[in-house]
Every structure is written in C-alpha cells, then in structure tokens.
N, CA, C and O of each residue as an XYZ file, in Angstrom:
848
protein
N      -5.338      8.600     15.515
C      -3.979      8.223     15.890
C      -3.577      8.915     17.185
O      -4.278      9.808     17.660
N      -2.442      8.501     17.759
C      -1.896      9.126     18.946
C      -1.627     10.599     18.672
O      -1.148     10.920     17.584
N      -1.912     11.523     19.611
C      -1.664     12.942     19.368
C      -0.219     13.186     18.962
O       0.681     12.486     19.426
N       0.015     14.185     18.089
C       1.368     14.467     17.623
C       2.315     14.763     18.771
O       1.935     15.398     19.754
N       3.552     14.298     18.639
C       4.544     14.543     19.684
C       5.033     15.978     19.646
O       5.462     16.516     20.667
N       4.972     16.609     18.464
C       5.437     17.971     18.313
C       4.308     18.803     17.717
O       3.969     18.592     16.553
N       3.706     19.742     18.454
C       2.618     20.542     17.891
C       3.119     21.447     16.787
O       4.232     21.969     16.852
N       2.281     21.633     15.763
C       2.640     22.537     14.679
C       2.623     23.964     15.197
O       1.872     24.285     16.118
N       3.438     24.814     14.615
C       3.470     26.201     15.026
C       4.659     26.891     14.442
O       5.350     26.333     13.589
N       4.920     28.131     14.896
C       6.077     28.841     14.387
C       5.757     29.545     13.089
O       4.594     29.662     12.702
N       6.789     30.010     12.421
C       6.627     30.750     11.190
C       6.268     29.836     10.043
O       6.772     28.717      9.952
N       5.405     30.303      9.172
C       5.034     29.510      8.010
C       6.123     29.590      6.962
O       6.665     30.663      6.696
N       6.442     28.447      6.366
C       7.486     28.406      5.351
C       6.974     29.009      4.054
O       5.833     28.746      3.673
N       7.794     29.824      3.350
C       7.363     30.392      2.081
C       7.434     29.371      0.966
O       8.138     28.367      1.073
N       6.693     29.635     -0.114
C       6.796     28.851     -1.342
C       6.557     27.372     -1.104
O       7.348     26.542     -1.551
N       5.478     27.024     -0.406
C       5.239     25.606     -0.154
C       4.451     24.950     -1.271
O       4.227     23.740     -1.243
N       4.024     25.736     -2.262
C       3.444     25.159     -3.468
C       3.991     25.930     -4.658
O       4.575     27.002     -4.498
N       3.799     25.383     -5.850
C       4.211     26.100     -7.045
C       5.566     25.663     -7.552
O       6.133     24.699     -7.038
N       6.113     26.365     -8.572
C       7.339     25.919     -9.242
C       8.565     25.957     -8.363
O       9.539     25.263     -8.654
N       8.560     26.755     -7.274
C       9.705     26.784     -6.363
C       9.307     26.244     -5.002
O       9.683     26.800     -3.970
N       8.546     25.161     -5.004
C       8.028     24.621     -3.756
C       9.120     23.930     -2.956
O      10.250     23.769     -3.417
N       8.755     23.527     -1.753
C       9.694     22.840     -0.868
C      10.200     21.537     -1.489
O      11.267     21.050     -1.114
N       9.452     20.974     -2.427
C       9.854     19.727     -3.067
C      10.578     19.959     -4.381
O      10.898     19.000     -5.084
N      10.842     21.213     -4.728
C      11.515     21.530     -5.982
C      12.355     22.783     -5.765
O      12.026     23.855     -6.273
N      13.442     22.640     -5.007
C      14.214     23.809     -4.606
C      14.910     24.457     -5.793
O      15.406     23.745     -6.666
N      14.963     25.801     -5.856
C      15.771     26.477     -6.868
C      17.233     26.116     -6.687
O      17.689     25.901     -5.565
N      17.971     26.048     -7.793
C      19.388     25.661     -7.695
C      20.319     26.849     -7.843
O      21.534     26.687     -7.730
N      19.784     28.049     -8.093
C      20.652     29.217     -8.206
C      19.848     30.459     -7.876
O      18.621     30.420     -7.790
N      20.570     31.578     -7.691
C      19.899     32.847     -7.464
C      19.763     33.179     -5.987
O      20.052     32.336     -5.137
N      19.331     34.387     -5.668
C      19.234     34.852     -4.279
C      18.329     33.991     -3.423
O      18.638     33.747     -2.257
N      17.191     33.512     -3.986
C      16.266     32.696     -3.198
C      16.948     31.421     -2.717
O      16.755     31.006     -1.574
N      17.747     30.797     -3.588
C      18.450     29.580     -3.203
C      19.431     29.856     -2.081
O      19.599     29.023     -1.191
N      20.098     31.037     -2.107
C      21.035     31.376     -1.031
C      20.304     31.505      0.295
O      20.775     31.028      1.328
N      19.152     32.156      0.253
C      18.393     32.315      1.499
C      17.956     30.963      2.034
O      17.964     30.754      3.247
N      17.575     30.038      1.160
C      17.116     28.728      1.608
C      18.233     27.977      2.328
O      17.978     27.273      3.305
N      19.461     28.123      1.852
C      20.552     27.383      2.496
C      20.771     27.843      3.923
O      21.346     27.114      4.732
N      20.313     29.060      4.242
C      20.541     29.606      5.571
C      19.315     29.468      6.470
O      19.359     29.894      7.624
N      18.228     28.890      5.978
C      17.008     28.859      6.760
C      17.110     27.900      7.931
O      17.952     27.002      7.952
N      16.235     28.109      8.905
C      16.203     27.259     10.088
C      15.655     25.886      9.726
O      14.993     25.734      8.699
N      15.926     24.872     10.570
C      15.318     23.546     10.345
C      13.806     23.630     10.462
O      13.267     24.533     11.101
N      13.134     22.679      9.838
C      11.687     22.614      9.923
C      11.268     21.855     11.179
O      11.936     20.911     11.600
N      10.150     22.284     11.771
C       9.541     21.591     12.904
C       8.372     20.727     12.466
O       8.071     19.715     13.100
N       7.710     21.124     11.379
C       6.530     20.390     10.913
C       6.354     20.615      9.416
O       6.464     21.742      8.932
N       6.085     19.549      8.697
C       5.742     19.629      7.275
C       4.604     18.652      7.020
O       4.682     17.485      7.405
N       3.543     19.131      6.366
C       2.434     18.264      5.961
C       2.475     18.090      4.448
O       2.503     19.073      3.708
N       2.479     16.840      3.988
C       2.572     16.521      2.561
C       1.368     15.684      2.164
O       1.020     14.720      2.846
N       0.731     16.057      1.056
C      -0.335     15.258      0.462
C       0.202     14.617     -0.818
O       0.743     15.298     -1.689
N       0.044     13.297     -0.916
C       0.545     12.543     -2.057
C      -0.633     11.882     -2.757
O      -1.424     11.180     -2.128
N      -0.745     12.107     -4.053
C      -1.778     11.470     -4.857
C      -1.116     10.363     -5.665
O      -0.109     10.597     -6.334
N      -1.675      9.165     -5.607
C      -1.083      8.020     -6.289
C      -1.805      7.731     -7.598
O      -3.005      7.974     -7.725
N      -1.066      7.214     -8.562
C      -1.655      6.804     -9.829
C      -2.508      5.557     -9.602
O      -2.211      4.774     -8.700
N      -3.556      5.355    -10.393
C      -4.449      4.203    -10.192
C      -3.876      2.913    -10.750
O      -4.533      2.204    -11.512
N      -2.653      2.620    -10.365
C      -2.007      1.367    -10.768
C      -1.283      0.807     -9.572
O      -0.863      1.552     -8.686
N      -1.135     -0.493     -9.540
C      -0.423     -1.140     -8.442
C       1.075     -0.903     -8.584
O       1.569     -0.729     -9.698
N       1.806     -0.894     -7.468
C       3.255     -0.789     -7.543
C       3.836     -1.965     -8.319
O       3.242     -3.043     -8.326
N       4.985     -1.784     -8.973
C       5.606     -2.897     -9.693
C       6.065     -3.977     -8.724
O       6.325     -3.680     -7.558
N       6.172     -5.228     -9.180
C       6.668     -6.296     -8.308
C       8.030     -5.941     -7.734
O       8.870     -5.369     -8.428
N       8.246     -6.275     -6.483
C       9.493     -5.953     -5.802
C      10.164     -7.218     -5.306
O       9.547     -8.280     -5.217
N      11.434     -7.080     -4.989
C      12.188     -8.189     -4.406
C      12.248     -8.012     -2.896
O      11.754     -7.016     -2.366
N      12.844     -8.959     -2.209
C      13.011     -8.854     -0.772
C      11.685     -8.904     -0.037
O      10.764     -9.612     -0.446
N      11.588     -8.137      1.070
C      10.389     -8.149      1.889
C       9.170     -7.652      1.119
O       8.072     -8.178      1.297
N       9.354     -6.631      0.255
C       8.220     -6.114     -0.509
C       7.658     -7.195     -1.431
O       6.446     -7.277     -1.626
N       8.534     -8.020     -1.994
C       8.074     -9.129     -2.817
C       7.332    -10.170     -2.007
O       6.381    -10.774     -2.504
N       7.746    -10.392     -0.772
C       7.064    -11.354      0.093
C       5.649    -10.875      0.437
O       4.732    -11.684      0.577
N       5.476     -9.545      0.572
C       4.140     -9.011      0.814
C       3.218     -9.379     -0.332
O       2.087     -9.808     -0.105
N       3.691     -9.215     -1.571
C       2.882     -9.568     -2.737
C       2.519    -11.053     -2.712
O       1.387    -11.414     -3.032
N       3.453    -11.905     -2.341
C       3.187    -13.343     -2.272
C       2.124    -13.656     -1.229
O       1.240    -14.476     -1.475
N       2.201    -13.008     -0.058
C       1.211    -13.244      0.994
C      -0.171    -12.798      0.543
O      -1.159    -13.475      0.826
N      -0.258    -11.657     -0.161
C      -1.559    -11.182     -0.641
C      -2.189    -12.193     -1.590
O      -3.400    -12.412     -1.552
N      -1.381    -12.803     -2.432
C      -1.919    -13.819     -3.344
C      -2.364    -15.052     -2.568
O      -3.419    -15.618     -2.854
N      -1.568    -15.470     -1.589
C      -1.912    -16.653     -0.811
C      -3.172    -16.439      0.007
O      -3.954    -17.371      0.195
N      -3.378    -15.226      0.495
C      -4.536    -14.920      1.329
C      -5.787    -14.639      0.493
O      -6.880    -14.524      1.047
N      -5.644    -14.527     -0.807
C      -6.761    -14.231     -1.708
C      -7.482    -12.966     -1.254
O      -8.701    -12.959     -1.084
N      -6.723    -11.911     -1.061
C      -7.292    -10.633     -0.653
C      -8.070    -10.046     -1.821
O      -7.522     -9.864     -2.907
N      -9.347     -9.750     -1.599
C     -10.214     -9.237     -2.657
C     -10.556     -7.769     -2.433
O     -10.586     -6.987     -3.384
N     -10.812     -7.392     -1.195
C     -11.355     -6.070     -0.898
C     -10.344     -4.945     -1.110
O     -10.691     -3.931     -1.716
N      -9.120     -5.087     -0.636
C      -8.193     -3.953     -0.664
C      -6.753     -4.366     -0.948
O      -5.857     -3.947     -0.216
N      -6.495     -5.166     -1.975
C      -5.103     -5.562     -2.227
C      -4.213     -4.386     -2.591
O      -3.058     -4.336     -2.167
N      -4.734     -3.420     -3.382
C      -3.903     -2.282     -3.771
C      -3.543     -1.423     -2.564
O      -2.417     -0.933     -2.471
N      -4.496     -1.231     -1.625
C      -4.190     -0.456     -0.425
C      -3.032     -1.080      0.337
O      -2.136     -0.375      0.800
N      -3.049     -2.410      0.468
C      -1.993     -3.084      1.213
C      -0.668     -3.042      0.459
O       0.392     -2.920      1.072
N      -0.722     -3.143     -0.871
C       0.507     -3.027     -1.660
C       1.107     -1.622     -1.513
O       2.314     -1.468     -1.323
N       0.248     -0.607     -1.603
C       0.743      0.762     -1.466
C       1.294      0.999     -0.065
O       2.318      1.662      0.093
N       0.618      0.459      0.956
C       1.104      0.612      2.325
C       2.482     -0.024      2.474
O       3.367      0.544      3.114
N       2.661     -1.193      1.887
C       3.974     -1.847      1.936
C       5.020     -0.981      1.257
O       6.136     -0.852      1.761
N       4.675     -0.379      0.106
C       5.618      0.488     -0.585
C       5.976      1.715      0.220
O       7.135      2.131      0.239
N       4.986      2.309      0.892
C       5.253      3.487      1.719
C       6.151      3.119      2.897
O       7.089      3.853      3.209
N       5.878      1.995      3.552
C       6.738      1.548      4.651
C       8.157      1.295      4.169
O       9.123      1.626      4.857
N       8.278      0.706      2.980
C       9.591      0.451      2.392
C      10.342      1.765      2.202
O      11.527      1.857      2.521
N       9.651      2.785      1.682
C      10.273      4.084      1.436
C      10.713      4.743      2.742
O      11.819      5.279      2.822
N       9.864      4.708      3.756
C      10.216      5.351      5.022
C      11.360      4.615      5.715
O      12.210      5.247      6.342
N      11.389      3.292      5.609
C      12.524      2.552      6.175
C      13.818      2.978      5.501
O      14.836      3.162      6.169
N      13.787      3.136      4.171
C      14.978      3.556      3.434
C      15.427      4.953      3.847
O      16.614      5.273      3.781
N      14.467      5.795      4.279
C      14.782      7.154      4.695
C      15.152      7.238      6.176
O      15.383      8.334      6.688
N      15.213      6.093      6.876
C      15.663      6.078      8.260
C      14.573      5.983      9.310
O      14.876      5.994     10.503
N      13.308      5.890      8.904
C      12.211      5.764      9.868
C      11.972      4.278     10.124
O      11.211      3.629      9.406
N      12.625      3.752     11.148
C      12.658      2.311     11.354
C      12.044      1.873     12.688
O      12.256      0.741     13.121
N      11.293      2.753     13.335
C      10.634      2.393     14.583
C       9.131      2.637     14.453
O       8.721      3.686     13.956
N       8.314      1.696     14.888
C       6.864      1.840     14.868
C       6.386      2.267     16.248
O       6.670      1.602     17.244
N       5.655      3.385     16.304
C       5.113      3.885     17.572
C       3.626      3.562     17.727
O       3.132      3.394     18.841
N       2.925      3.476     16.602
C       1.470      3.302     16.647
C       1.008      2.940     15.248
O       1.563      3.429     14.264
N      -0.008      2.082     15.150
C      -0.663      1.877     13.855
C      -2.064      1.347     14.051
O      -2.374      0.732     15.071
N      -2.913      1.595     13.056
C      -4.301      1.170     13.130
C      -4.889      1.070     11.733
O      -4.380      1.664     10.782
N      -5.985      0.300     11.625
C      -6.701      0.138     10.361
C      -8.120      0.636     10.549
O      -8.680      0.551     11.642
N      -8.700      1.158      9.472
C     -10.106      1.554      9.476
C     -10.812      0.895      8.303
O     -10.416      1.110      7.157
N     -11.864      0.082      8.558
C     -12.356     -0.290      9.890
C     -11.416     -1.279     10.580
O     -10.591     -1.921      9.930
N     -11.546     -1.388     11.862
C     -10.725     -2.324     12.621
C     -10.132     -1.711     13.863
O     -10.007     -2.376     14.892
N      -9.759     -0.423     13.776
C      -9.232      0.265     14.944
C      -7.770     -0.028     15.217
O      -7.028     -0.487     14.348
N      -7.379      0.252     16.451
C      -5.990      0.135     16.881
C      -5.497     -1.292     16.725
O      -6.226     -2.244     17.002
N      -4.252     -1.437     16.278
C      -3.617     -2.744     16.129
C      -2.452     -2.848     17.097
O      -1.767     -1.852     17.329
N      -2.203     -4.018     17.669
C      -1.111     -4.157     18.647
C       0.237     -3.890     18.009
O       0.489     -4.261     16.862
N       1.094     -3.243     18.773
C       2.452     -3.005     18.300
C       3.201     -4.328     18.222
O       2.906     -5.251     18.981
N       4.171     -4.431     17.307
C       4.949     -5.668     17.212
C       5.844     -5.855     18.427
O       6.103     -4.914     19.178
N       6.302     -7.060     18.603
C       7.226     -7.339     19.690
C       8.496     -6.536     19.504
O       8.920     -6.273     18.378
N       9.101     -6.146     20.619
C      10.345     -5.395     20.570
C      11.506     -6.356     20.343
O      11.847     -7.160     21.210
N      12.097     -6.258     19.172
C      13.262     -7.086     18.861
C      14.383     -6.173     18.401
O      14.864     -6.279     17.272
N      14.788     -5.290     19.268
C      15.758     -4.259     18.934
C      17.026     -4.861     18.346
O      17.533     -5.880     18.816
N      17.519     -4.201     17.304
C      18.774     -4.619     16.698
C      18.621     -5.581     15.552
O      19.606     -5.857     14.866
N      17.421     -6.116     15.301
C      17.238     -7.067     14.212
C      16.779     -6.327     12.964
O      15.720     -5.698     12.968
N      17.569     -6.399     11.895
C      17.247     -5.646     10.692
C      15.909     -6.061     10.093
O      15.183     -5.227      9.551
N      15.584     -7.346     10.188
C      14.337     -7.801      9.577
C      13.107     -7.254     10.297
O      11.987     -7.387      9.803
N      13.314     -6.638     11.463
C      12.184     -6.122     12.213
C      11.919     -4.639     11.929
O      11.323     -3.952     12.759
N      12.349     -4.147     10.783
C      11.977     -2.809     10.363
C      10.483     -2.801     10.031
O       9.884     -3.872      9.934
N       9.858     -1.619      9.853
C       8.401     -1.553      9.682
C       7.835     -2.481      8.617
O       6.778     -3.073      8.834
N       8.497     -2.628      7.480
C       7.953     -3.497      6.444
C       7.918     -4.949      6.901
O       6.999     -5.687      6.548
N       8.910     -5.363      7.682
C       8.906     -6.714      8.223
C       7.758     -6.945      9.187
O       7.130     -8.004      9.173
N       7.481     -5.940     10.035
C       6.340     -6.044     10.945
C       5.036     -6.152     10.158
O       4.160     -6.947     10.499
N       4.916     -5.353      9.112
C       3.700     -5.359      8.295
C       3.508     -6.713      7.628
O       2.388     -7.217      7.546
N       4.591     -7.293      7.159
C       4.517     -8.614      6.535
C       4.014     -9.644      7.542
O       3.141    -10.449      7.217
N       4.548     -9.629      8.747
C       4.092    -10.569      9.767
C       2.632    -10.339     10.130
O       1.903    -11.287     10.423
N       2.198     -9.061     10.111
C       0.802     -8.756     10.398
C      -0.122     -9.380      9.363
O      -1.157     -9.949      9.710
N       0.254     -9.273      8.084
C      -0.572     -9.855      7.027
C      -0.672    -11.372      7.159
O      -1.685    -11.965      6.789
N       0.364    -11.991      7.680
C       0.386    -13.446      7.810
C      -0.387    -13.935      9.030
O      -0.667    -15.127      9.156
N      -0.729    -13.018      9.925
C      -1.370    -13.407     11.178
C      -2.884    -13.382     11.051
O      -3.447    -12.403     10.560
N      -3.551    -14.445     11.486
C      -5.014    -14.478     11.489
C      -5.592    -13.453     12.456
O      -6.726    -13.007     12.279
N      -4.829    -13.076     13.469
C      -5.306    -12.092     14.435
C      -5.470    -10.711     13.804
O      -6.148     -9.845     14.359
N      -4.844    -10.508     12.638
C      -4.914     -9.206     11.959
C      -5.761     -9.299     10.697
O      -5.543     -8.545      9.749
N      -6.710    -10.200     10.676
C      -7.500    -10.411      9.460
C      -8.247     -9.156      9.030
O      -8.513     -8.979      7.841
N      -8.602     -8.252     10.002
C      -9.326     -7.036      9.647
C      -8.490     -6.132      8.747
O      -9.030     -5.284      8.037
N      -7.173     -6.314      8.781
C      -6.296     -5.490      7.949
C      -6.574     -5.712      6.474
O      -6.377     -4.813      5.657
N      -7.030     -6.906      6.133
C      -7.196     -7.254      4.725
C      -8.494     -6.711      4.139
O      -8.763     -6.907      2.954
N      -9.307     -6.027      4.956
C     -10.522     -5.384      4.451
C     -10.503     -3.883      4.743
O     -11.545     -3.228      4.696
N      -9.339     -3.344      5.039
C      -9.246     -1.950      5.472
C      -9.477     -0.973      4.328
O      -9.189     -1.266      3.167
N     -10.012      0.211      4.689
C     -10.135      1.322      3.745
C      -9.010      2.327      3.926
O      -8.721      3.117      3.027
N      -8.371      2.293      5.101
C      -7.212      3.158      5.337
C      -6.311      2.497      6.371
O      -6.750      1.675      7.175
N      -5.059      2.876      6.327
C      -4.081      2.339      7.261
C      -3.260      3.508      7.777
O      -2.668      4.247      6.991
N      -3.219      3.683      9.099
C      -2.519      4.802      9.728
C      -1.374      4.287     10.571
O      -1.465      3.223     11.183
N      -0.297      5.049     10.596
C       0.861      4.623     11.377
C       1.669      5.821     11.828
O       1.635      6.881     11.203
N       2.388      5.645     12.908
C       3.387      6.625     13.345
C       4.727      5.914     13.376
O       4.876      4.879     14.026
N       5.694      6.469     12.675
C       7.036      5.917     12.622
C       8.012      6.900     13.255
O       7.773      8.107     13.258
N       9.110      6.381     13.789
C      10.136      7.213     14.386
C      11.485      6.980     13.743
O      11.776      5.894     13.240
N      12.307      8.024     13.767
C      13.667      7.950     13.247
C      14.609      8.557     14.265
O      14.175      9.243     15.190
N      15.896      8.307     14.096
C      16.889      8.893     14.989
C      16.804     10.412     14.924
O      16.427     10.983     13.901
N      17.164     11.063     16.044
C      17.090     12.511     16.090
C      15.712     13.016     16.476
O      15.387     14.178     16.235
N      14.893     12.148     17.078
C      13.551     12.521     17.544
C      12.667     12.999     16.394
O      11.898     13.947     16.555
N      12.772     12.357     15.252
C      11.891     12.648     14.128
C      10.698     11.690     14.167
O      10.844     10.515     14.503
N       9.522     12.205     13.821
C       8.308     11.401     13.801
C       7.591     11.611     12.476
O       7.594     12.711     11.924
N       6.985     10.561     11.979
C       6.176     10.641     10.766
C       4.823     10.006     11.041
O       4.743      8.820     11.359
N       3.754     10.799     10.919
C       2.382     10.289     10.987
C       1.895     10.131      9.556
O       1.921     11.085      8.779
N       1.446      8.918      9.201
C       1.124      8.591      7.811
C      -0.255      7.959      7.747
O      -0.594      7.117      8.578
N      -1.051      8.360      6.763
C      -2.326      7.714      6.479
C      -2.343      7.345      5.000
O      -2.220      8.213      4.135
N      -2.495      6.059      4.715
C      -2.679      5.586      3.340
C      -4.141      5.210      3.215
O      -4.634      4.378      3.977
N      -4.852      5.817      2.252
C      -6.300      5.595      2.180
C      -6.749      5.255      0.760
O      -6.161      5.682     -0.233
N      -7.813      4.470      0.717
C      -8.478      4.129     -0.536
C      -9.756      4.945     -0.625
O     -10.524      5.001      0.336
N      -9.991      5.575     -1.761
C     -11.098      6.507     -1.905
C     -12.336      5.820     -2.467
O     -12.380      5.498     -3.655
N     -13.344      5.592     -1.623
C     -14.692      5.177     -2.041
C     -14.700      3.975     -2.983
O     -15.396      3.980     -3.999
N     -13.942      2.970     -2.651
C     -13.908      1.742     -3.447
C     -13.360      1.950     -4.864
O     -13.314      1.000     -5.647
N     -12.946      3.166     -5.204
C     -12.331      3.395     -6.500
C     -10.864      2.986     -6.424
O     -10.316      2.805     -5.337
N     -10.241      2.843     -7.581
C      -8.811      2.544     -7.568
C      -8.033      3.846     -7.493
O      -7.185      4.136     -8.336
N      -8.338      4.617     -6.473
C      -7.689      5.903     -6.260
C      -7.210      5.939     -4.817
O      -8.003      5.768     -3.892
N      -5.935      6.158     -4.628
C      -5.352      6.111     -3.294
C      -4.552      7.386     -3.038
O      -3.954      7.959     -3.949
N      -4.555      7.809     -1.790
C      -3.789      8.982     -1.398
C      -2.990      8.660     -0.133
O      -3.300      7.719      0.598
N      -1.961      9.464      0.100
C      -1.135      9.328      1.298
C      -1.007     10.709      1.926
O      -0.636     11.666      1.247
N      -1.311     10.821      3.217
C      -1.102     12.057      3.977
C       0.056     11.834      4.937
O       0.103     10.827      5.644
N       0.984     12.772      4.958
C       2.192     12.626      5.776
C       2.389     13.877      6.613
O       2.349     14.989      6.086
N       2.601     13.707      7.915
C       3.004     14.793      8.802
C       4.363     14.445      9.383
O       4.504     13.459     10.106
N       5.363     15.257      9.065
C       6.698     15.097      9.633
C       6.855     16.097     10.759
O       6.599     17.288     10.581
N       7.282     15.609     11.932
C       7.471     16.489     13.073
C       8.789     16.169     13.753
O       9.206     15.014     13.836
N       9.434     17.221     14.236
C      10.707     17.058     14.916
C      11.596     18.248     14.617
O      11.171     19.397     14.738
N      12.813     17.976     14.230
C      13.769     19.021     13.847
C      14.594     18.448     12.710
O      15.428     17.571     12.934
N      14.379     18.925     11.509
C      15.049     18.324     10.367
C      15.286     19.362      9.273
O      14.504     20.302      9.134
N      16.352     19.202      8.499
C      16.639     20.114      7.406
C      15.768     19.808      6.198
O      15.129     18.759      6.122
N      15.757     20.743      5.256
C      14.927     20.580      4.057
C      15.281     19.321      3.281
O      14.412     18.735      2.635
N      16.548     18.888      3.330
C      16.971     17.717      2.568
C      16.253     16.447      2.970
O      16.092     15.548      2.145
N      15.817     16.347      4.221
C      15.094     15.154      4.671
C      13.790     14.999      3.884
O      13.423     13.892      3.491
N      13.098     16.115      3.658
C      11.847     16.069      2.902
C      12.107     15.619      1.471
O      11.402     14.754      0.951
N      13.118     16.202      0.835
C      13.448     15.821     -0.537
C      13.810     14.343     -0.630
O      13.362     13.649     -1.543
N      14.624     13.855      0.318
C      15.033     12.450      0.298
C      13.828     11.531      0.465
O      13.730     10.498     -0.198
N      12.917     11.911      1.348
C      11.751     11.079      1.608
C      10.833     11.009      0.386
O      10.351      9.936      0.025
N      10.597     12.155     -0.242
C       9.752     12.157     -1.439
C      10.414     11.359     -2.555
O       9.737     10.655     -3.304
N      11.746     11.467     -2.668
C      12.449     10.668     -3.664
C      12.309      9.180     -3.408
O      12.131      8.402     -4.345
N      12.389      8.773     -2.131
C      12.232      7.357     -1.784
C      10.821      6.876     -2.111
O      10.645      5.753     -2.585
N       9.816      7.713     -1.863
C       8.433      7.344     -2.189
C       8.269      7.132     -3.696
O       7.634      6.170     -4.128
N       8.839      8.027     -4.481
C       8.659      7.962     -5.934
C       9.293      6.704     -6.535
O       8.885      6.265     -7.611
N      10.261      6.134     -5.873
C      10.884      4.919     -6.402
C      10.147      3.650     -5.981
O      10.432      2.568     -6.493
N       9.190      3.782     -5.038
C       8.555      2.578     -4.486
C       7.037      2.537     -4.650
O       6.439      1.469     -4.524
N       6.405      3.669     -4.926
C       4.974      3.696     -5.216
C       4.748      4.620     -6.408
O       5.544      5.531     -6.634
N       3.663      4.400     -7.187
C       3.417      5.212     -8.387
C       2.835      6.579     -8.028
O       1.616      6.749     -8.021
N       3.689      7.542     -7.734
C       3.267      8.877     -7.318
C       2.808      9.686     -8.524
O       3.515      9.787     -9.526
N       1.608     10.264     -8.413
C       1.110     11.176     -9.439
C       1.547     12.609     -9.131
O       2.001     13.337    -10.014
N       1.402     13.000     -7.854
C       1.772     14.359     -7.464
C       2.047     14.411     -5.974
O       1.544     13.586     -5.211
N       2.854     15.391     -5.559
C       3.118     15.642     -4.142
C       2.932     17.134     -3.891
O       3.324     17.962     -4.714
N       2.345     17.467     -2.774
C       2.065     18.872     -2.472
C       2.233     19.110     -0.984
O       1.637     18.414     -0.162
N       3.052     20.100     -0.640
C       3.190     20.506      0.751
C       2.120     21.553      1.039
O       2.089     22.601      0.394
N       1.248     21.280      1.996
C       0.157     22.191      2.317
C       0.396     22.992      3.593
O      -0.308     23.970      3.848
N       1.375     22.593      4.391
C       1.666     23.317      5.627
C       3.096     23.034      6.033
O       3.582     21.913      5.883
N       3.771     24.052      6.549
C       5.139     23.863      7.036
C       5.454     24.950      8.053
O       4.956     26.070      7.939
N       6.271     24.631      9.037
C       6.699     25.608     10.020
C       8.120     25.314     10.444
O       8.580     24.173     10.405
N       8.812     26.379     10.852
C      10.210     26.283     11.258
C      10.340     26.042     12.764
O       9.435     26.350     13.540
N      11.492     25.481     13.156
C      11.866     25.427     14.564
C      12.058     26.852     15.051
O      12.736     27.627     14.377
N      11.490     27.237     16.199
C      11.670     28.610     16.686
C      13.138     28.971     16.833
O      13.957     28.139     17.224
N      13.463     30.216     16.516
C      14.854     30.695     16.607
C      15.315     30.711     18.058
O      16.454     31.082     18.340
C-alpha cells in the first residue's frame, strides 16, 4: 500500500492488551482519571479475528453487495468480499468516507473511483459495489486479500487489510489508524465493526501518542 501519511512513534500507550486494554476502558478509579487526561493518539494498530461465518444479510448498499455476489456466481472468495463490504460499511459509519488507495492480492493496485464529491452514495461501500459490478475489476472476485486506505475529516487515515487465510474459512482484519484522535474514536470504530461483521476478538498491538 501507499506509505503511511503519519509515521508511528512517540510514547507507547500503556495497557494495550488485557482486561484494561484500549478497547475496554476502566469506568472508575485512578487509572480512569488518568486516561481522561491523556494526549490524543497518533497511531493505533488493531488486529481483528473474525468468526468463520458470513455476515448476516444486510439492507441498503450492503444488501446490494450480496445480490451482486450471487449474480456474479463468485466461488473463490465470496466471504472475503462480504467481510470487506462489512468493514467498509463500518468505517463509513465511523466517518471514514474518502478512498485514498486500494488494491487486491492477487491483482495489484486498483484504480480509484471517480471523484463525485458531495454524493452520499459515493461513500466507500458504494465504490466497492460498483467495482464488483465492473468487468474491469474481475480480479477482485478471486482475491485472497483486499487492502485500502480511507480518510476522515480531521486528517485521520485508516490503512486496512482484510485477508483470507490459506483457503480456510478464516479471515482477519489489520487496521492502522494514523492522525490525531481521542481514545473514543477507537472505541466507536470497534463498536461499528462488531455490528457489521462477526468479530471473534480485537487486540491492539501497538499505539503511540501525539507528541506533547
């Protein structure tokens, strides 16, 4: 993918795994007080393990993705594409509505969608739906992984890889958030993911603060 816009660095965040992890903040006590005063994060890396089941049928654009997959008779990687649609849906709900880069493996770099600023239907999930419908993107339907960079207001960036593991029905998502954002953004994003894809577990493996 395109090199990160914001290099990782700075102080390492405490408690990024375990019962008081960044995804499960304490609600009382001295530690919770300190967290409310902490600096914004500059970088957070999240590993998401998905359950070996397809996402439930959805309405709207997510439902249209399912219809296109059936019409195209996708055999090789239908679950990967369903999960990718769910992840895009979650990130759009969390405010990441601009596509900076995306690619499939195998297949390589994919052309960015046309710029249609201001049109709600042109959020990332809408672009993905149009990609599935296009014969020019046929390599997408045999992909083993799908990578993308999304942008949100406030100069936030999300680098995402959705991958299928060795032809098994096991999928994972790697997420790098870069920019300047409070801890609540991470919680909101993980919550949006859990409502749209079958998450087994989430784990923050790296985090750093914006320099003081």
